[in-house]
C-alpha positions in Angstrom: -0.5 1.0 18.0 -1.7 4.4 16.6 1.9 5.6 17.1 4.3 7.0 14.4 6.5 3.9 13.6 7.8 4.5 10.0 9.1 7.2 8.0 9.9 7.7 4.3 12.2 9.8 2.5 11.6 10.8 -1.1 14.3 11.6 -3.5 15.0 12.8 -6.9 18.3 10.9 -6.7 17.5 7.8 -4.4 21.0 6.0 -5.0 22.8 9.2 -3.8 20.3 9.7 -0.9 21.1 6.1 0.1 24.8 6.8 0.1 24.2 10.0 2.1 22.2 8.7 4.9 24.3 5.4 5.0 27.3 7.7 5.5 25.9 9.9 7.9 23.9 7.7 10.2 25.2 4.3 9.5 21.6 3.3 8.4 21.2 0.0 6.5 19.5 -0.1 3.2 17.9 -3.0 1.2 16.3 -2.5 -2.2 13.0 -4.3 -2.2 12.2 -5.7 -5.7 8.7 -6.8 -4.4 7.2 -3.2 -4.3 5.9 -1.9 -7.6 8.2 1.4 -7.4 12.0 1.7 -6.9 12.0 1.3 -3.0 14.7 0.7 -0.4 13.9 -0.4 3.1 15.7 1.5 5.9 16.9 -0.1 9.2 18.0 2.1 12.0 18.7 1.4 15.6 15.1 2.7 16.2 12.2 3.5 13.9 11.9 1.7 10.5 11.8 3.6 7.2 11.9 3.6 3.5 13.4 5.8 0.6 11.8 6.0 -2.8 12.1 8.1 -5.9 10.2 11.3 -5.6 6.8 11.1 -7.3 6.2 14.6 -7.6 8.0 18.1 -7.7 9.1 19.6 -4.4 7.5 22.8 -3.5 9.7 25.9 -4.0 11.8 26.8 -1.1 9.7 29.7 0.1 6.6 27.6 0.2 7.1 25.7 3.4 8.4 22.5 4.8 9.6 19.7 2.5 10.0 16.8 4.9 9.8 13.1 5.4 6.5 11.4 5.4 5.6 9.7 8.7 3.2 6.5 8.9 1.2 5.5 11.8 0.8 1.7 12.6 -2.9 1.0 13.0 -4.9 -1.9 13.9 -7.6 -1.6 11.1 -6.4 0.6 8.1 -9.9 0.3 6.3 -11.9 1.7 9.2 -9.4 4.6 9.6 -9.6 5.2 5.9 -13.4 5.8 6.1 -12.9 7.9 9.2 -10.5 10.2 7.6 -12.8 10.8 4.5 -15.7 11.3 6.9 -13.6 14.1 8.7 -12.6 15.8 5.4 -9.3 14.1 4.7 -8.4 12.7 1.2 -6.7 9.7 -0.2 -3.4 10.4 -1.7 -2.6 6.9 -2.6 -5.0 4.1 -2.1 -4.1 1.0 0.2 -1.6 -1.5 -1.3 0.3 -4.4 -0.2 3.8 -4.4 0.8 4.1 -8.1 0.3 4.6 -10.2 3.4 5.0 -7.0 5.5 1.8 -4.8 5.7 -0.9 -2.9 4.2 0.0 0.8 3.3 -2.1 3.9 2.3 -1.5 7.7 2.1 -3.7 10.5 2.9 -4.0 14.2 3.0 -5.2 15.9 6.1 -7.5 19.1 6.1 -4.4 21.4 5.9 -2.8 19.7 3.0 -0.3 17.7 4.9 0.5 14.0 3.7 0.6 11.2 6.2 0.6 7.3 6.0 -1.1 4.6 7.6 0.1 1.0 7.7 -1.4 -2.4 9.1 1.0 -5.1 9.8 0.0 -8.2 8.0 2.5 -11.0 6.9 0.0 -12.3 4.7 -0.4 -9.1 2.5 -0.2 -9.5 -1.1 
């Protein structure tokens, strides 16, 4: 637990990104219709991931890194969400269910970096 075990790629053109990464790395993509946004699950030979339509504009090139979002698998997402807030972090996207898989949430650290937490739960709805 408490290790990076999931990544997400945001794209303005998700179908093109799926094709790009499939061709480059041989990753396997499955569109998940149970998630309330267009979302593809990514299976690699290692870490799991996802790909989604970019929900916001990217920063201009000269403004720093535009990168994948990593999520940390945790035992208790609610307790850590409270701890993040108490240490000055912010909620970027409140906890939501990935049906039958996990609870997921996104936060912003004290330096403006986005990261995710997820708690495995096959009963998540």
